[in-house]
C-alpha positions as a printed Julia matrix, in Angstrom:
122×3 Matrix{Float64}:
  0.0    0.0     0.0
  2.83   2.4     0.85
  4.46   1.77   -2.55
  1.2    2.68   -4.26
  1.07   5.97   -2.35
  4.66   6.77   -3.31
  3.9    6.01   -6.95
  0.9    8.35   -6.89
  2.97  11.09   -5.24
  5.68  10.61   -7.89
  3.15  10.94  -10.71
  1.72  14.1    -9.13
  5.2   15.64   -8.8
  6.0   14.93  -12.46
  2.67  16.45  -13.52
  3.28  19.59  -11.45
  6.79  20.09  -12.85
  5.55  19.55  -16.41
  2.75  22.01  -15.78
  5.15  24.73  -14.65
  7.4   24.12  -17.66
  4.48  24.51  -20.06
  2.92  27.48  -18.26
  5.12  30.05  -19.99
  4.09  28.95  -23.47
  0.42  28.6   -22.6
  0.33  32.12  -21.14
  1.58  33.44  -24.51
 -0.9   31.36  -26.46
 -3.94  32.52  -24.53
 -3.06  36.22  -24.38
 -2.32  36.57  -20.68
  0.19  39.06  -19.31
  3.82  38.62  -20.22
  5.48  35.93  -18.14
  8.36  37.08  -15.95
 11.78  37.03  -17.55
 14.47  34.64  -16.41
 17.71  36.0   -14.96
 19.42  35.43  -18.28
 16.69  37.29  -20.17
 16.86  40.2   -17.71
 20.64  40.36  -18.08
 20.22  40.17  -21.85
 17.73  43.05  -21.81
 20.25  45.23  -19.97
 23.1   44.2   -22.27
 20.94  44.78  -25.35
 20.1   48.27  -24.11
 23.73  49.2   -23.51
 25.43  47.36  -26.38
 22.96  46.73  -29.21
 20.11  49.24  -29.13
 22.23  52.15  -30.35
 22.27  50.5   -33.79
 19.43  47.96  -33.71
 16.89  50.07  -31.78
 14.16  48.62  -29.58
 13.88  44.93  -30.52
 10.07  45.11  -30.79
 10.17  48.12  -33.15
 12.31  46.65  -35.89
 15.46  47.92  -37.54
 17.32  50.82  -36.03
 19.31  53.56  -37.71
 22.3   51.38  -38.55
 21.4   47.73  -37.95
 18.72  45.24  -38.98
 15.87  44.06  -36.77
 16.9   41.23  -34.46
 13.53  39.75  -33.5
 12.22  39.02  -36.99
 13.37  38.59  -40.55
 16.72  37.2   -41.64
 18.44  38.05  -38.33
 15.68  36.99  -35.93
 15.77  34.06  -33.49
 15.55  30.83  -35.41
 17.01  32.41  -38.54
 20.4   33.01  -36.93
 21.92  30.45  -34.61
 23.89  31.26  -31.5
 27.18  30.37  -33.22
 26.5   32.82  -36.07
 25.4   35.5   -33.63
 28.55  34.93  -31.55
 30.78  35.3   -34.61
 29.07  38.54  -35.63
 29.41  40.0   -32.13
 32.97  38.83  -31.43
 34.5   39.23  -34.9
 32.15  41.58  -36.73
 30.06  40.99  -39.82
 29.46  43.3   -42.75
 28.8   46.78  -41.33
 28.74  45.45  -37.76
 32.01  45.98  -35.92
 33.39  43.5   -33.41
 32.03  44.3   -29.95
 34.78  44.44  -27.33
 34.07  43.44  -23.75
 31.14  41.12  -24.48
 31.57  37.53  -23.3
 29.97  34.39  -24.69
 27.74  34.35  -21.6
 26.65  37.9   -22.45
 25.85  36.81  -26.01
 23.78  33.91  -24.66
 21.87  36.31  -22.4
 21.19  38.7   -25.3
 20.03  35.76  -27.41
 17.73  34.6   -24.6
 16.26  38.12  -24.38
 15.69  38.3   -28.15
 13.97  34.9   -28.18
 11.75  36.06  -25.29
 10.84  39.28  -27.13
 10.2   37.49  -30.42
  7.72  35.18  -28.69
  5.61  38.04  -27.32
  2.48  39.01  -29.22
  2.92  42.22  -31.18
């Protein structure tokens, strides 16, 4: 009998964890308020504001004065992988100069922020 109770508790725990993991997506799908950002997304938002926005503008508004939009189009999440984004930031690409002082962890955080913003309803 005790094993059966433990099995039921285990199934409930798995269901609860799965529910929390899917909550973020379901909140987007059904038009609820924006879910809270993760630490990485928050760090990425700050880094984007100080390092990227001067050329790429607000990520929800599209292209800025000197750089393409980074939440949609050919440079949006899904179109550009993290490796390609890292190369562009660390080495430079086309009109984009190499960005000094940005680590790979910073690039991951910026990428996380852009993915978060791209998923929000317009």
